[in-house]
Each structure stands twice: as structure tokens, then as C-alpha cells.
Phi, psi and omega in degrees: 000130186261123171259133178243129177218157166243146178239156191204167174220122193230147166094348190245015178297119178074020191277154174258104186289351173280349182255117183287332182284324186287325176298315184297326180289316177301317177301310182305317177293329177290322176301312184295326187286315190270339181315315181291348182251001179056044182257130179260120180262148172266212180302129173061043173065030177272132179200184179210153177223126182292148179291345180271354182299134183303336183243036183291322180293316174298327183293316180300321176297313182296320182288322173300314180293320178300320179296319192284318174293333178262004182051044183237149175243138181284127185228010186227131179049046174240135188181174173225141176223144180235114189234151175263126176240142177137185177291148179207166183280335184222154179225144173266123179239126182228117180283144183257359177286145181247137175243109184265009186253019178270135178196167175267146166239090188073242176266354188262124169293126192231172185195153171254078192292336181291345180265003178261129175308141184291346171273358174271115181239001174204137181195174178255135191231224185307135175060030180064020183251155188280148172230148185229164187264168171309321181287319169301313169316304182306308177303314178298316181296309186303325180264013177048042169283145196248161173097004180234136168245161185230123184261111185306129182259132174287132185272130180245003182279167182289329177252155169300139181279157176302324175212158185287153177239152184223156168258116182286137178241123179270119190273335191242145184269128184299328181134173184269342177082188184234132176301146175299142181291349179272342194278141171264114182302336177287348186245015190236032181309315184295336185269346201286319185244133176256146187306320187265315193265347174089218185282126175235172196281155186251105184239351174238131178197166177271159188295340183285358175258002176291143175300130179289340181282348184277127175283099186284159172299138186303324179286327177286329175299317181303305181294323178301329179289349180265352194237160172279122191294324183294345185246000182268120184259133176254129188226106177269153172287147180300143173229151181222147172284135184298322191290346187250359186286144180296154180255055171229188186250346173232146174214154174254168185180201188273129172225115171297120184079246183295159179252147173223214180230157158261131189242144178279170183292329175294309183299317175308305187297318184291317175297323184290317188293339185265357181066027177283320179271120178278165177292339181263352181288161175278120188214111189233131167300138174264132177285118186259117174267146170270343182198156180295136172278179186302129169080354180289151171252134174275124184251331182293155184079353183259320178243160187297156175283142179293160177283146179286155180270132171219021176152151175285139187300326185298340178257320190254350179061223182258023176305134171289161182298317176304313180294313177302314182300316177297331174294315184290325181295317178303314180296319183298320184292326180289317180298325182289336179286349179229075178298146178270158174280162180271147178290132181284134180272123177278160181295321185300312177305316184295323178293320176303311188296318172307314178299318180289321172305319176302329178279336178279325175220069188302327179291350175274000187230157180270174177289174180289154175297123182275168179291322178295314179295328175290326181284325185283346187280149180252353189267135180264114182242158179301151188291340176290324184290324184288326183284331168302314177295337181288339187258312175222101184273066184116145177143180183261104172296332170209180183289359178244327192262112181243110178277146183275146174297155175311313194289351181254351185300310184302315177295311183296324181289321175301320179300316186283330170305309170308306178305318181291324182293327173300324178287317187210113179299342172265023182302136191303142175256002178264040181232149171243125181271127187233353178203155179232161179241165186290331178278013180105328180297163179219170188237136182238143161281124184261119183267141184238188180285338182238067178251017184294332186255307191217163181193161170297158172226141183228145171265124182250140186284140169287343181261079165115348181074021177279154173276127182268311183215159185214137179238142185275349184217157173297320181295327177288327181295303184305320177300308177297325182297313182293323173297326180286356193300135179064021179287000000 
């Protein structure tokens, strides 16, 4: 589906933003002007309207009438965009998380991973490039997604990171793309060449670069007549010829500013399933053409493909990628010989991570523990576990670990006590079972003389009742469970 919109800014021409009363009057006018069309405007009267809007013609008439009465021409936030919405074989993906602890040490890419939350697995770091976690790398490799290599990053922090980090190296070029059919090639010299990629397709340009032989949509012509063409932005969806697309799952291409990935439909679905693509990340379907449209210029197949990025020349010089990998591999072997201590996680930090995870996957968690449920409960739990239940009274810390709501803990714990005694008549009596796994194992709080606030947590095997894993605090258990999500 193709979506066409115009965007505009009205009512703030020549405004003095230091005059609060004047700004308030202008905002009131904007609200009254746009109310009949149910358009919500943002800062300085900026808004947009779809060409399929039932009152688009009335809106353009009102806009034209406003311009005529005020003897004004629109020169701010004015433009048109045409975007493709729907399923595609390729998507443009840009994560919004920033990872500020990446830097070079000589020719080695380094990071301070202990400062990165455990539920962050991809973000933008040094030189506006993406960095990914061990978990991301593992998912890519397990699902046999192609087109990526991973450059190990040396951790230079005081503490060991929750997981290893890598700089992904994207090996294949998405393509140069197809110029917008509206653009006049003789007028777009400033758009033609990218410093690293060479000639790339022009899909965003000012209206004064429109081919004069193109018959524009009548509504766009009408709106454009109210605006300064050199300030009016035309924005088309990126398009590529199918025959020139790479046969991989990841590709690199043009990103203004931060760098992201082009990803195949298969890669998109897998990354979404593992919660790597956030709801606020930039994800846009790529329009794929089987043949050139009228007036479009074919760019692929004429020039050599650009080299893939694996480091800045100022740090790595003319080193080949294979040399750089060997350098990092040697550094990894030396690093592994001197392991660092892990940072102790506070309960406050653990709750903060839980809150963030709730925002990422709200359907995996129950509502908060109510005061009535707390009063009705007969079981005594460490206060830290109660505080956790006040955030999530049951739900999945990860795909395997389901914590139980308070009302189910007593019955579940009694059942597991019976199972434990069947394994061993000396099975400890100082445990409360509070979570379970899909494979039948479960998790116990281990109560001690001083368990009013906190206590150790253990994972118990269904096959024999043995302890498989142990955490010395509720905070470290919660932290590790969320870190293990989607493993």
C-alpha cells in the first residue's frame, strides 16, 4: 500500500517565541483551524494530512485561503512524502538505543559492557555504528542468518560485562537503488555522490529539482503553489530492483546519520521474536521493483560495489579485515586469561530492569500485587520478593522462567516439598518454591535466620532434586533471568 501525505506548519509565521501570550494565541488559532479536520499539530503549528483524508480538498482550500488573506508563502516544514506500507522482502532497520562506552584502543574496538543493561542487545556506539551482544550473535548463528560477521570487542571496564559485545560487520551491499521518477537528474548534483558509497539513488530532494515534464498529482500541485519550492521537501520510499538485491539476510547501504542494517523478511521476523527490534526503533519496508518505472534511472550493475565497513582508517590504517580479526582474536585469548569480577547488582537496579522489561513485553507479565491479596496471604516471604510481586504478580522473567502470583505460591511450594522428599528424605525444609520452568525444574527461595529482606535462590532439577544453579540474592536471580531471556 502506498501512503501519500503532505506536511505543513501554519500560524507561526514571524512569531516571537519569547512572548508567551503571543505563542498561546497562535496555538489557539492552530487548534481552531485544524479542529474540523481532526488534525493534531505539534510544535509551531506543524502537522500532516493524508491524501485519503475525507476532507483533504476542504483542508487545501482553507490553507490556500489562509495564505491569500495573510499574504504569506509557506517556507517552513512544508513537503510531501510517499511511503510504502506493508510486507516486503527487505526492511531498513535502525535501533535507537545508544551505547556510549565504545571506543578504540589503538586498533582494537573496546567497550565497557558492565554499564549496559542486560536487556539491551543492540545499540548505536562509536562512529554512529551498531554494536550487538553475545545473545544477538547467538540468535543470528543459530538461525543461520547470513551476511554478518562479528568483531569481538575488548571490555576495558573494571567489571566483567553481563555478556560479550561485538561490532557486526555487514558484508553485502543492498544496492544503489532507483531514483525517484519525479527528479530531474540534471538538477540534483548535490545529492548524487555519497562519500563512502558513491552514486546512490535520490529519493529525497527539494521541489525545485522536480522534472518539469512530470505531471504531479493535482492536490500536490495546489499545495506546492502556496510554498517556496526550494524549501519544499519531496520524500519517496527507497526503491531497489529485485534482480540486484543480495542473497543474504543482512546488507549495508545509505543511512543519513546513524548506521543501521537492511534486513531480510526472515531476519526481521527472527529479530522481532527475540525482542531485538524495539517498538520505537526505525523499521521501514523497502519498496522492491521488478522493473524500472517511467523516468527512473538504473544505477546497479554499472559501478563496482563499495567496500564494507570494518573500522576507521585513522585507527586501523590499511589493515585487511582478516588481519583485524586475528588481532582481536589474539587480544581475546589474552583477555580470557585474566577474568574480571562481576559487578554486584542491587535490588533497586534489578527492579529498574524489570520495569524496562515490562515496557518491552507487557503481555508477559501480570498486574501488580494488590493490598487485598497481600493481606489474604498466609505465607511469609522476604520483603524483596514481595516488592518484586508489587511490580509483577506473576509472569515470565524469560521464556523459561515463570514466577508465580502470590496466591499460588503456598500450594506450589507444598507440592514441590513433597516431590523433594520423594528424592531425599532429608530434603531441606527451609525453602519456598516461587517459580517454575517449562522443562519441569523449579526455583526456591532458601530461607535463613536473616531472610526478612533477602535470601539466596536456587534452581532445582526435576530429575533428582539437585541444585543446578544458585544465586546469592534475589536481585542477582532476577538480573540473570532477564539476561537469559530468549536464550
